[in-house]
N, C-alpha and C positions, 0 to 999 in steps of 0.2 A: 155608505154614501150619505151626504147630507147637503141641504141647501144652505146658502148664505144670504143673510139679509144685510145690508149696509156694512159690509166688511171689505176693507181694502186689502187685496192680496197682490203681491208683486209677482209678475211673471217675467223671467229673464229670457229673451229670445235672441236668436242670432241667425244669420244665414246658414244654410245647410246644404250639403251635397248628399243625396240619398245613395247608400251603398248596397241596398237590397236589390235583388233582381226578381222578376216575376216570371214564372213558368206557366204556360197555359197547358193544363192537363185535364182531360175529361170535362172541359167546359168550366173549370174552376181556376181561379187565380191562387196559386200557392206561393206565398213568400218564401224565398230561400236566402239565408244570410251569407254574405261574404265573410270569410274567415277573419278578415281584417277588422270587422266590427267588434269582435270580442277578444282580440289578441291583446294581451297585456301581461306584465310581469306577475308572478305568483306571490309577490310580496306587496303589502300595502305601502302607502307613502311613509309610514313610520319605520319601515324596514323590517318589521316583524313578519314572519312567514304566515301566509294564510293557510288554513287547514282544510279548505273547502274540498269535500270529497263526494258530494252528491251528484246526481245524474244531470244537473244543469250547472251552468257556470261558463267560464270563458272558453273551455274546450269541450263543453258538454251540450246538452239539449237546452233549448229555450223553454222557459215557463210559458205555457199557453193554458190559461186557467179561466175559471168562472167563479163568481161569488155565490154562495147560497144565502143571499140576503133575504130578510123577511121570514125566515124559517124559525130559528131558535131565538131570534130577537125580532119582535114585531116592528114593521114599518107600515103605517096606514096606506101609503101610496102603492106599495107593492101588492098588497092583498086587501083592497078596500072593503071587500065583502065582509070581513070580520068586524069592521067598524060601522057599516051601514045599519046594523041592528039598533044603533043608538040615534038614528036619524031624527026621531021625534022627541028626543031629550032636549031640554033647554041648551042653547049653544054652550053656555059656561059649564055644563055638566057632561058634555060629550067627551069621551076619552080621546086623547091625542097621542098616546104612547102606551107602552106595555104596562108601566106603573099605573096609569089611570084606568087602563083596560081592566086590570085585575082589581083595582080599588073599587071600580063601579060594579063589577060582577060579584065580588067576594071571592075568597080563595077557592072554595069548593067548585063553584061554577066556572071560575077562570081556568082551573085545572082541567075540567071536563072539556071546555072548548079548545084550550091549547093542545091537549093530547090529541084531539081529533085533527087539529091543524097539523101537528107534527107528523101524524100518521099519513096524511094525504098530500102534503105540500112537496115533500121530497121522497121519491120512491125508487125502487129498483129500475123501473122504466126510465126515470130521469137519468140515472147514472149510466144506464146502457146507452142512451142517446148521446150523452156527453162523450163517452168513449168512442162512439161511432164518428163523432165530429172531429176526433183527434185531440180532445182536451186531455192534458196530462196532470193538471192540478185542480183541486177545488179548495177554495178558501171558505172556512166555516165560521161565521161570526157567532159568538156566544157571550152572554152577559156574566158579570161577576156573581150575580145572584144564584147562578146554577152551582157555584162552588163555595160561596161564602155567604149563605143566607142569614137574614135577621128576622126574628119574629115580628118586629115592629114595622116591617116593610110589607107591602101588599103582594110582592112577587111570589110566584109558586115555583117549585122545582120539578125535576123530571127530565130536563134537557140533556143531562149527561148520558142517559140511556140511549137517546137518539143520536147524540154525537158519536158514541161508540158504534152504533148500528151503521151510521154513514161511513165511518172509517172502514168497517168491514166490507161494506158494499163497494167502496172505492178500491180496496185491495183486490177484490174479486175480478175487477176489470182493468187492473193495472194503472190506476190513477193515484197520484200522491195527494196528501192532505196538508193544508195549512190551517192551523187553529188560531183564530184571531179573537182576543179578548176585546169585545166590541163596546162594552159599557163598564164604567167604574162607579163606585159609591160617590154620590154627589154630582156626578156627570163631569166628564173631561171636556165637554164641548157644548153642552146645552141642547144638543140635537135630539130628536125623538129616537134616533137609532142607538143612543146611549142608554135607553131604557126610560129616561125621564127628560121631558122637554122643559126648557126654561133657562135657569142660570147655570153658571159653571162653578161648581163648589167642591170639586175633587180635592183640591189642596187646602180647603178651609180647615179640615181636621186631620191630624196625623193618623187617626184611626182609619180614615178613608184610604189613605195610601197603604197602610198596613193590611187592610182587608183586600186590597188589590193584589198585594204580594202573596197573601194567603190563597187567593183565587188562582193566581198563576202557578203556585206550588201544586195545588190540587189538579189544575189543568195539565201540568207537566207529568204528574203521576199517571193520569189517564193516557196521555200521549206516549209515555214510555212503554205501555203495554203493546203499542203498535209501532215500534220504532222503525220497522221496515216500510211503513206507509206514511206516517206523520214525519215529514222532513223539515217543517218550518213551524215555529211558534211566534206569533206576533204579540209583543208586549201589551199594546193598547191601541185601539183605533182612533185616529184623528184627534189627538190632544191639541186643543186650540191654543195657538201662541198668544192670541189676543186676550185670553182670560186666565192664563197660567203664567207662573214664573218659570222660565225655561231652564234656569239653573236647577230648579226643583225637579223638572221633568227629566233632565239628564241624570240627576242623582237617583231618581227612581229607576231609570234605565240601568244604571250600574248595579243597584240592588237586585233588580229583576234578573239581570244577566247572571249574577251569582246564584240566585235562587234556582233558575232553570238549569244552569250548568251543573249544579250539585246533583240533579236528578238525571239529566240527559246531557252528558258532556259533549256529544257530537252533533246534537240537533242544530240546525241552522236557526238563527234568530232574526226577526224582522222588526224594524221600528219605523214608525210613520214620521214624515218630515215636519209635522205640525203646521203645514201650510206655509212654511218658510222656503225661500229660494234654496235650491239644493246646495249652492256654493257656501251658504252660511254654515252648513254642517261640516265643512273642513275644520272649523275651529270648535264646534260644539261636540263633535263625536269624541269618544274615548279611543285613542289609537290602539289600545289593548284588546278591543272587541275583535273576536275571531268568528269566522263563519257567520257574518252579519250582513243582512240585506237592508237597503233603504226602500221604503214603500212610499211612492208618491201618487196622489190621486189627481187625475186630470179630467176636468169637466169643462164644457163650453157653454154653460147655461146660467150660472149663478152670480155672475158679475156683469156690469155694464160693458166692460172691455171685451168680454167673450160673447155675450148673447147678441150683441149688435154687429158681429162679424158677418160679412157676406160668405157665400159658400166657398169661393176661392180662398178667402182669408182663413176660414176654418181649416182648410187643407194646409195652408202655409203655417198656421199655428202648430198643427200636428208635427210638421217637419221641423220647426224650430224647437219644439219640445224634445224631439228626438236628438237634436244637437246638444241640448242641455244635459240630457240623460247620458249621452255618450261621453261628455266631458267629465261628469261626476262618477261614472261607473268604475274607474280605477280606484276611487276612494272607498266607496262601498257599493257592492253589486246592487244595481237599481232596477226595481220592477215597478211598472205602472199597475198598482194594486187595485185600482178602480178606474174605469172609464166607460163611456157609452157612446152611442151614436146620436144622442139628442142634441139639437141645436136650439130648441125652445124649452121653456119650463111649463109647457101647457098640460103635462100629465097631471091629472087630478091629485091634489094634496102633495105634489112633489116638494113644495116649499113648506109643508107641514099641514096637518089635518085642519080643515076649515079655512085654509089660506088660498088665495088666487095666484095669478101668474103675472110676471113682469111683462111678458110678451104682449098680452092684450090689455094691460093696465088694470087688471082686477086684483093685484096684490096691494093691499092697503099699506100706505106708508112708503110705497116705492113709485117712482115715475114709470111711465110706459117705456119699455125698451124692446125694440125689435130691429131687425136688420134692414138696411136700405134695399129697396126693390122687392121686399117681401110684404105680404098682406099681414097687417098686425092683428091677426085674428087666430084664435085656437080652433080653426076649422081647416079643411083641406089638408095640405101637406103637414100642417102643424098639429093635426089631430091624431087620435089613435085609430081612426077609421082608415086602415091602409087601402081599402078598396077605392078611396077617393084620391090617393096619391097620384101625382102625375108621373109619366115615364122619366122625365128629367130628374125628379126627386129620387126615384128608385136608383137611378144611375149615380146621383150624388152620394147616397148612402153607401153604395159599393165603393166608390172612390174614397170616401171619408174613412170607411173601415180599413181599406188597404193602406191609406196614409198613416193611420194611427198604428196599425200592426207593424208596418215597416219602422216607424219611429221608435216604438217601445222595444222592438227587438234589437235596437242598438244598445240596449241595456241587457238584462237577463230575461226580459219577457213582460208578460201582461196578464191581468186577471180582469175579465169583463164584469161589469155590474149591470145586469144580474143574470143568473142562469135562466130565470123565467119570471114573468109578471102576469097579473090577471088581465091588464088592459093597457100596456105601455110598450108597444112593439120596438121602439128605438132603444129601449132598455132591456130587451128580452133576447138573450143569446139564442135560445131555442128557436124563436121566430126568425131571427136573422139568418141562422144556419139553414133552416128549412126552406127559406125563401131565396137562397142564393146571394144574400147580401154579404155574409161572411163565409169564406170558403171552408170546406172540410180540409183538415190538415193530415198529412201522412203520419203514421205512427212513428214515434221516435225509435231509432235503431238501438 
């Protein structure tokens, strides 16, 4: 997940007819898909047969997943307590990402703190709760530095041990795993979740791309040890179209496809849409890609067009997104790989460590942006203090969750961001499930 500052992103919307039905059972709303949603030929538009054989797909189960964000790749807003220790540092010396976190502490102390974090942030208790909620996939972000380290970089290693531990825990409760390479050398998007915040320099050096391929090769070797549990590998998270040459991105995808297929011929592969409208990938994709999914991330808080929507408009946008997904799904199976229930950017550091919010006008360099009829303040319904939320806002969150779930299940499913947070309930699946905002789902047959 990442915030956008002054980036123009096109959203293609259209009117839609919802095909999902809602059954009321045990006080919960359980979305059930019509078979017509996912019915389509087993061949792609190129005519080449799809080899999809996993438990989800057009005639299988829907992906209902969560992201393990902020665990093996730090994000200050997800676990701010790790970064509050630097509160008294001069602002220009305060860490803003994992690179500067380790650079400030030094490798020895960085490893000590990260190991403690890895031990306690995702536990058997967490995976047990996710299974209880009916989650069938977890997406695990991990950085290139876990697989392709360099002595001249401040990053520390040890993440792979915990990645394997998480895979084994998931297997024990019947949950499948998506491994997502979340950061590349030089950064593919300049977001803090790539490991280093700032410019986009992934394509500046050929060695950066080669190190990414090396990381994917090592990642695939790990995944291959757990082929019955790891069913998807994602090339790279959110490569930003505005800072990269897209021909180069597709060339990288082709090389990465061959690299992974050499090790895991049957694993499903996922690529991110680079924040381009899905229909542009009709031409960009390689028609020879088999068992491939498109990952699209849908947030309502990082652009003026979305953060200024009314509650009803947020619902309609979700419905329109579902229409776009349904149209593209016959080309590449499409999953909403990140989404949340946030409609403001009031979560502390959501836009980056030390940065404010558009909603209340505290984000430097951005105009104040909030929805008509709403109080333009990060208090009340816009705050993390859920005790102060009004009854109508609680109901909106339930309606918004249902609308998004219905929409994204018009493709092959969804993966909520995030499985939990320290203090951001609209981004916290555990909170939302425990408080009845998102329903429990029946176990897949």
